[in-house]
C-alpha positions as CSV (number, residue, x, y, z in Angstrom):
1,M,0.0,0.0,0.0
2,N,1.4,3.4,-1.0
3,Q,0.2,6.7,0.3
4,I,0.2,9.4,-2.4
5,Q,2.7,12.0,-1.5
6,Q,1.5,15.4,-2.6
7,G,3.4,18.7,-2.7
8,K,2.3,21.5,-0.4
9,N,2.0,24.2,-3.1
10,S,1.5,22.2,-6.3
11,L,-1.5,22.6,-8.5
12,K,-3.7,19.4,-8.4
13,L,-6.6,18.1,-10.4
14,V,-9.5,17.0,-8.2
15,W,-12.3,14.6,-9.3
16,N,-14.9,12.4,-7.6
17,G,-13.3,9.1,-6.6
18,K,-9.7,10.3,-6.9
19,P,-7.4,7.7,-5.2
20,K,-5.9,8.7,-1.9
21,K,-3.6,5.7,-1.9
22,V,-2.5,3.1,-4.4
23,I,-2.6,-0.5,-3.2
24,S,0.1,-2.8,-4.7
25,A,-1.6,-6.1,-5.6
26,P,1.0,-8.2,-7.4
27,S,0.0,-11.2,-9.4
28,I,1.8,-14.6,-9.5
29,L,3.4,-14.7,-13.0
30,E,4.4,-17.9,-14.7
31,I,6.2,-18.6,-17.9
32,K,3.7,-19.6,-20.7
33,E,6.3,-20.1,-23.5
34,F,9.6,-19.0,-24.8
35,I,9.6,-16.5,-27.6
36,Y,13.2,-17.1,-28.4
37,S,16.2,-18.5,-26.6
38,K,19.9,-18.7,-27.4
39,S,20.4,-21.7,-25.1
40,N,17.3,-23.5,-26.3
41,N,16.7,-24.3,-22.6
42,Q,13.0,-24.4,-23.0
43,D,12.5,-26.5,-19.8
44,Q,13.1,-23.4,-17.7
45,K,10.1,-22.8,-15.4
46,I,11.2,-19.7,-13.4
47,I,12.9,-16.4,-14.1
48,N,16.6,-16.3,-13.3
49,P,17.2,-13.0,-11.5
50,D,20.9,-13.1,-12.2
51,S,20.6,-12.8,-16.0
52,W,18.3,-10.5,-18.1
53,S,15.4,-11.9,-20.1
54,N,13.0,-9.7,-22.1
55,L,9.5,-10.1,-20.8
56,L,6.1,-10.0,-22.7
57,I,3.4,-10.3,-20.1
58,Q,-0.4,-10.6,-20.5
59,G,-2.5,-9.3,-17.7
60,N,-3.7,-6.3,-15.7
61,N,-0.8,-3.8,-15.9
62,M,-1.2,-2.4,-12.4
63,K,-0.9,-6.0,-11.0
64,I,2.0,-6.7,-13.4
65,I,3.9,-3.5,-12.4
66,S,3.4,-4.5,-8.7
67,S,4.8,-7.9,-9.5
68,L,7.8,-6.4,-11.2
69,L,8.5,-4.4,-8.1
70,E,9.0,-7.7,-6.2
71,A,11.3,-10.8,-6.4
72,P,12.6,-12.2,-8.7
73,F,11.8,-9.5,-11.2
74,K,13.0,-6.6,-8.9
75,Q,16.5,-8.2,-8.7
76,M,16.7,-8.9,-12.4
77,I,15.7,-5.3,-13.3
78,K,18.0,-3.8,-10.7
79,K,21.0,-5.9,-11.8
80,S,20.4,-4.7,-15.4
81,G,20.4,-1.0,-14.4
82,G,16.7,-0.3,-13.7
83,V,13.9,0.8,-16.1
84,K,15.2,3.8,-18.0
85,L,12.2,4.6,-20.1
86,A,8.4,3.9,-19.9
87,Y,6.3,4.7,-22.9
88,I,2.6,4.3,-22.6
89,D,-0.1,4.8,-25.2
90,P,-3.3,4.3,-23.1
91,P,-6.8,4.3,-24.4
92,F,-7.9,7.8,-25.4
93,F,-11.3,7.8,-23.7
94,S,-12.9,7.6,-27.1
95,G,-16.1,6.0,-25.9
96,Q,-15.7,3.2,-28.5
97,D,-14.4,-0.3,-28.6
98,R,-11.5,-0.7,-31.0
99,F,-11.4,-3.5,-33.5
100,L,-8.6,-5.3,-35.4
101,N,-8.4,-4.2,-39.0
102,K,-7.6,-7.7,-40.2
103,S,-7.8,-11.2,-38.7
104,I,-4.7,-12.5,-36.9
105,S,-6.2,-15.9,-36.9
106,K,-5.9,-18.6,-39.6
107,N,-9.6,-19.2,-39.0
108,N,-11.6,-16.5,-40.9
109,N,-14.8,-17.4,-39.2
110,I,-14.0,-15.7,-35.9
111,N,-16.9,-13.7,-34.5
112,S,-16.8,-9.9,-34.1
113,D,-16.2,-10.1,-30.3
114,K,-12.9,-11.9,-31.0
115,K,-11.9,-9.1,-33.3
116,I,-12.0,-6.5,-30.5
117,A,-8.5,-5.2,-29.8
118,Y,-9.5,-3.4,-26.6
119,K,-12.4,-1.6,-25.0
120,D,-12.4,2.1,-24.4
121,K,-15.9,3.0,-23.0
122,W,-15.3,3.3,-19.2
123,N,-19.1,3.5,-18.7
124,N,-18.8,7.0,-20.1
125,S,-17.1,8.0,-16.8
126,I,-14.1,10.3,-17.1
127,E,-13.6,9.9,-13.3
128,T,-13.1,6.1,-13.7
129,Y,-10.7,6.7,-16.6
130,L,-8.6,9.3,-14.7
131,S,-8.5,7.2,-11.5
132,T,-7.2,4.2,-13.5
133,L,-4.5,6.3,-15.2
134,Y,-3.6,8.0,-12.0
135,K,-2.8,4.6,-10.3
136,Q,-0.9,3.3,-13.3
137,I,1.2,6.4,-13.6
138,F,2.0,6.3,-9.9
139,L,3.2,2.7,-10.1
140,I,5.3,3.6,-13.2
141,H,6.9,6.4,-11.3
142,K,7.9,3.7,-8.7
143,I,9.4,1.3,-11.1
144,L,11.5,3.9,-13.0
145,K,15.1,4.4,-12.0
146,I,16.3,7.8,-10.9
147,G,17.0,9.6,-14.1
148,G,14.4,7.6,-15.9
149,Y,11.7,8.9,-18.3
150,I,8.0,8.5,-19.0
151,Y,6.4,9.3,-22.3
152,V,2.6,9.4,-22.3
153,H,0.9,9.4,-25.6
154,V,-2.6,11.0,-25.6
155,D,-4.8,13.2,-27.7
156,Y,-7.1,16.2,-27.3
157,R,-9.6,14.3,-25.1
158,T,-7.4,13.8,-22.1
159,S,-4.1,15.6,-22.6
160,S,-5.0,18.4,-20.2
161,P,-6.1,16.3,-17.2
162,I,-3.3,13.8,-17.7
163,K,-0.7,16.5,-17.8
164,L,-1.9,17.7,-14.4
165,I,-1.7,14.1,-13.1
166,L,1.9,13.9,-14.4
167,D,2.7,17.3,-12.8
168,E,1.5,16.0,-9.5
169,I,3.3,12.7,-9.5
170,F,6.5,13.5,-11.3
171,G,6.6,17.3,-10.5
172,H,5.8,20.0,-13.0
173,E,9.5,21.0,-12.9
174,N,10.4,17.6,-14.4
175,L,8.4,18.2,-17.6
176,I,11.1,18.0,-20.3
177,G,9.0,17.8,-23.4
178,Y,5.5,18.5,-24.8
179,I,5.7,16.9,-28.2
180,I,3.2,17.5,-31.0
181,W,3.0,14.5,-33.3
182,V,1.4,15.6,-36.6
183,L,-0.6,12.7,-37.9
184,N,-0.5,13.6,-41.6
185,N,-3.8,11.8,-42.1
186,G,-5.4,14.3,-44.3
187,A,-8.7,14.4,-42.3
188,K,-10.6,17.7,-42.4
189,G,-13.6,18.7,-40.3
190,R,-16.8,20.2,-41.7
191,K,-18.2,21.5,-38.5
192,N,-15.3,21.8,-36.0
193,W,-11.5,22.0,-36.2
194,S,-10.2,18.6,-37.2
195,N,-7.8,16.8,-34.9
196,Q,-4.6,16.2,-36.8
197,H,-2.1,15.7,-34.0
198,N,-1.5,13.7,-30.8
199,D,0.3,14.9,-27.7
200,I,3.3,13.1,-26.2
201,L,4.1,14.3,-22.7
202,C,7.6,13.5,-21.5
203,Y,8.7,13.7,-17.8
204,S,11.9,12.6,-16.0
205,K,12.3,11.3,-12.6
206,D,15.3,13.6,-12.1
207,K,15.3,17.3,-13.3
208,N,18.9,16.9,-14.3
209,S,18.1,14.4,-17.0
210,G,18.5,15.5,-20.6
211,I,17.9,14.4,-24.2
212,N,20.3,12.5,-26.4
213,F,20.3,15.2,-29.1
214,D,23.5,13.6,-30.6
215,S,21.4,10.7,-31.9
216,P,20.9,10.8,-35.7
217,L,17.2,10.0,-35.2
218,L,16.8,13.4,-33.5
219,R,18.0,15.4,-36.4
220,E,16.5,16.6,-39.7
221,P,18.0,18.0,-42.9
222,F,18.7,21.7,-43.2
223,S,16.5,23.6,-45.7
224,K,17.9,24.1,-49.2
225,T,17.9,27.8,-48.5
226,S,19.9,27.4,-45.4
227,L,22.4,25.1,-47.0
228,K,22.9,27.5,-49.9
229,T,23.2,30.6,-47.7
230,H,25.1,29.4,-44.6
231,F,27.1,26.3,-45.4
232,T,29.5,27.7,-47.8
233,K,32.8,26.5,-46.2
234,K,34.4,23.1,-46.9
235,D,36.8,21.1,-44.7
236,N,39.7,19.0,-46.0
237,D,37.3,16.1,-46.5
238,G,35.0,18.2,-48.7
239,R,32.2,18.4,-46.1
240,N,30.2,21.7,-46.0
241,F,30.1,23.5,-42.7
242,R,29.3,26.8,-41.1
243,T,30.7,28.4,-37.9
244,R,28.9,30.4,-35.2
245,N,30.4,32.4,-32.4
246,I,28.5,31.9,-29.1
247,N,29.7,33.7,-26.0
248,G,33.2,34.2,-27.5
249,K,33.6,30.5,-28.5
250,E,33.4,29.3,-32.1
251,Y,31.3,26.3,-32.9
252,K,31.4,24.3,-36.2
253,Y,28.2,22.8,-37.7
254,Y,28.3,20.3,-40.5
255,A,25.6,20.3,-43.2
256,D,25.4,16.5,-43.4
257,E,24.7,16.2,-39.7
258,G,21.4,18.1,-40.0
259,K,19.8,20.2,-37.3
260,I,18.2,19.1,-34.0
261,I,14.5,18.6,-34.3
262,G,12.0,20.6,-32.3
263,S,8.9,19.6,-30.4
264,V,6.6,19.4,-33.5
265,W,7.2,16.1,-35.3
266,D,5.6,16.1,-38.8
267,D,8.0,13.6,-40.4
268,C,6.5,10.4,-38.9
269,N,3.5,9.5,-40.9
270,S,0.7,7.8,-39.0
271,M,-0.7,4.3,-39.9
272,N,-3.4,5.1,-42.4
273,A,-4.6,3.7,-45.7
274,N,-2.6,6.2,-47.8
275,S,0.6,6.0,-45.8
276,P,3.8,4.5,-47.4
277,I,4.5,2.8,-44.0
278,M,1.4,0.6,-44.2
279,K,3.7,-2.3,-44.9
280,E,4.4,-2.2,-41.1
281,S,0.7,-2.7,-40.4
282,T,-0.2,-5.6,-38.1
283,G,-3.9,-4.8,-38.2
284,Y,-3.9,-3.4,-34.7
285,P,-6.1,-0.3,-34.7
286,T,-3.9,2.2,-32.8
287,Q,-0.5,0.9,-34.1
288,K,2.2,3.6,-34.0
289,P,5.0,3.8,-36.7
290,L,8.4,2.3,-35.9
291,K,10.1,5.6,-36.7
292,L,8.2,7.4,-34.0
293,L,9.2,4.9,-31.3
294,K,12.8,4.6,-32.4
295,R,13.1,8.4,-32.1
296,I,11.6,8.4,-28.5
297,I,13.8,5.5,-27.4
298,S,16.9,7.1,-28.9
299,A,16.1,10.4,-27.2
300,S,16.1,9.0,-23.7
301,T,18.1,5.7,-23.6
302,N,21.3,4.1,-24.6
303,P,22.0,0.6,-25.9
304,G,21.5,-1.9,-23.0
305,D,19.0,0.2,-21.2
306,I,15.6,-1.2,-20.2
307,V,12.5,0.1,-22.1
308,A,9.0,-0.7,-20.8
309,D,5.6,-0.4,-22.5
310,F,2.6,-1.2,-20.2
311,F,0.1,-0.8,-23.1
312,C,2.2,-2.5,-25.7
313,G,-0.6,-3.1,-28.2
314,S,0.9,-4.1,-31.5
315,G,4.4,-4.3,-30.1
316,T,6.0,-1.3,-31.9
317,T,7.9,-0.2,-28.8
318,L,9.4,-3.6,-28.3
319,H,10.3,-3.9,-31.9
320,A,12.0,-0.6,-31.8
321,A,13.8,-1.4,-28.6
322,Q,15.0,-4.7,-30.0
323,S,16.3,-3.0,-33.2
324,L,18.1,-0.4,-31.1
325,E,19.7,-3.0,-28.8
326,R,17.7,-2.1,-25.7
327,K,16.3,-4.5,-23.2
328,W,12.5,-4.5,-23.0
329,I,9.4,-5.3,-21.0
330,G,5.9,-5.3,-22.7
331,V,2.6,-5.7,-20.9
332,D,-1.0,-5.7,-22.3
333,F,-4.3,-7.0,-21.0
334,S,-5.5,-7.9,-24.5
335,E,-4.9,-11.4,-25.7
336,K,-5.0,-10.1,-29.3
337,A,-2.3,-7.5,-28.6
338,I,-0.1,-10.2,-27.0
339,E,-0.5,-12.6,-29.9
340,I,0.3,-9.9,-32.4
341,T,3.4,-8.7,-30.4
342,K,4.6,-12.3,-29.9
343,E,4.6,-13.0,-33.6
344,R,6.2,-9.7,-34.4
345,I,9.1,-10.4,-32.0
346,K,9.5,-13.9,-33.4
347,S,9.9,-12.4,-36.8
348,L,13.0,-10.5,-35.4
349,K,14.7,-13.7,-34.4
350,E,18.0,-12.7,-36.1
351,E,18.1,-9.4,-34.3
352,C,17.2,-11.1,-31.1
353,L,20.1,-13.5,-31.3
354,N,22.6,-10.7,-31.8
355,T,21.8,-9.2,-28.4
356,D,23.6,-9.9,-25.1
357,H,20.5,-11.2,-23.2
358,E,19.8,-14.9,-23.5
359,S,16.1,-15.2,-24.1
360,S,12.6,-13.7,-24.1
361,F,9.6,-15.1,-22.4
362,L,5.9,-14.8,-22.7
363,L,4.4,-14.7,-19.2
364,H,0.8,-14.5,-17.9
365,E,-1.0,-14.2,-14.6
366,K,-1.4,-17.5,-12.9
367,S,-5.0,-18.5,-12.7
């Protein structure tokens, strides 16, 4: 049981039924199957806390996070450096159930209920929705290491209240990014302004944390005008550059390194019918593009760090983490999401076997 610690002078959001404490209620987790293994030791029945294994877990994420805060997972996570990044893309309080866009079953005669990816109705109660997110964010704060980050992906429906929840739990001074992701979906409204962006709120657990702006994934090309006007010098290797004097010190900027991106991201197309990245599609209704998650992970982690997604959906976060040589933990309540993610990770077998960790497991709550 954890009492919510609230600052004396901080601004807080109040609603009916807001939790005064968060009760940790861990589940007993058991290995359901191997996703891959270097050692092919598929008789293993328990997690070895002395060596890292990636974890894909089906179940209630609050119970799962509580379980990860206890043995043997706590020791395994701590020994591997702690959770550096948590990305969550929770339901948007849309008031609608979300369905798979294509069957992930070989049997085409599955009924419509089995095509539901997840439910997002909440009995039309914003209070229930906010209470659930509040408890989840509180537990995520607990599992993050000092210096860790949380990225919360939301839209216009709930970005304002969720930001206030993050301010309360992480501290408003630890907001390090309010990212606007431009969807580029072409939708236009006839009555109201059309929604063409999502919000991604980024907080750190330590105000001294920063962003890895040296990553190539956080850079974009200079405009043609800028290249022609400013990058007129060449070094001995023939690379164009410019110099700038800042506080009496001269800095050199190379044209081919590009410029640091800002907080408006309009170069990561969303998954829609006309998008060139539809080849990535798994049929999951709220799937995010791989480029987006690779950018987020590159911004706030280094190779070998642990990345967690507690609404892992189609598995894009885990795919990106695997490709960037990060360790990962994925959790989702939806059986369909877990099935899609499992198959997606299996398709990355060659990348998986090139990493330092031995194996990846699919776990579920013991019934």
